[in-house]
C-alpha positions, 0 to 999 in steps of 0.5 A: 925635122924627123930623122930616121936612121937604119930603124930596124924592129925584129921579133924573134926571127921575125924582122917586122922593120928592116933597116929603113932610112928616111926624113920629113921636113916641115910642109910635108904630108908624108903617105906611109903605104904598104900591104898588110904586115908590111911594117907600117903601123910598127914604123908609126909605133917606133917613131912615137915611142910606143915600141923600142927599135931593135936597132937605128935611131929617131930624132923628132924636132932635133931630140933623140927619142931614146935619149930624150923621149919626152921633149921628142914625145911633146913635139908630137901628137899621134893617132894610134890605129883603132882611135883608142880612148877611155870608153866610159869617159865623155867626149868633154871629160876625155878631151879635158884630160888630155889638155891636163896631161899635155899641160896646156897653160890655162890661158891657152887650154880652152882656147885650144879645146874650142879649136879642136872641137870646132875643127871636128865637129864634136859639139853635138856629142860633147857630154855623150859617153865614148863607148856610145858614139858611133866609129866615126866620132871616135875617129874624130875624138882620137884625131881631136886628142892628137891636136888638142896641144897643136904638135909640130908634129902629127903621126896619123894611123889610118886617120879616115878609117870609118868616116863618112865621104863627108867627113872624110872630105873634111878631115883631108881639107883639115889635114891639107890645111894643117900641112903649111906649118907641120910635119904629117906622117899618115899611115894609110892603105887608101891610095885615094887618100895619098893623091888627096893629101899627101905631096910625097909617098913611101911604099913599104913592103916586108919592112923594106922601102921600095919607093919613095917619091911625089905621088905624081911621079910614082903614078908615072911609073905605070902606063895607066898613070894610076897610083894603085897600078903602081902600088900593085906593081911595086909591091908584088915585083920588088917583094918577090926580087927581095924575096929570092935575094 
């Protein structure tokens, strides 16, 4: 389980994430939604240990991220926004490097590499330098490195950004297949993606959680039954309310 308690991140006078709390259980695919500047990526970076919170606590698979960062991070796979990698490496050498960093045992190392290469259809570009890849292939390489150690928790920041419609469908199917035995958190601005793969959605704006429900239940809040209308109404109405408070 991921357990977030009173998580806050401040930059001087700016509060990017404001006292949020939520848990995520195995089998849940949580869509983390919000407009630009809502605090989505900041929250993802704190959960994965890339940013230290100003206040609050994070536990991942029973490990407190502040006092036991390595065990907590071992449980996680992380696809950051933009899928950063080592541009001068080939796809093969990069994934082998990640496998080594993750400490994969010899008996499972090649099996895991073969699995992610096959799942993400990277066979045709294995010996290509990463900086020469299309944006879509770079995104797939980023997803492969997050999966190579078969983590219990996946934190994915815009996982289908830059992919064509067929590739988006394949990645969403992959996420659905993995959701049975993993905790998956997806930060996204694509409401269609939440409908397609998430069984829970949190809407955040100005660093505060404004809604937490299934996508289907959220959709019933609008006369149109459309999630995008609910998103617009919640972020506009409650953001204004919070601003005046």
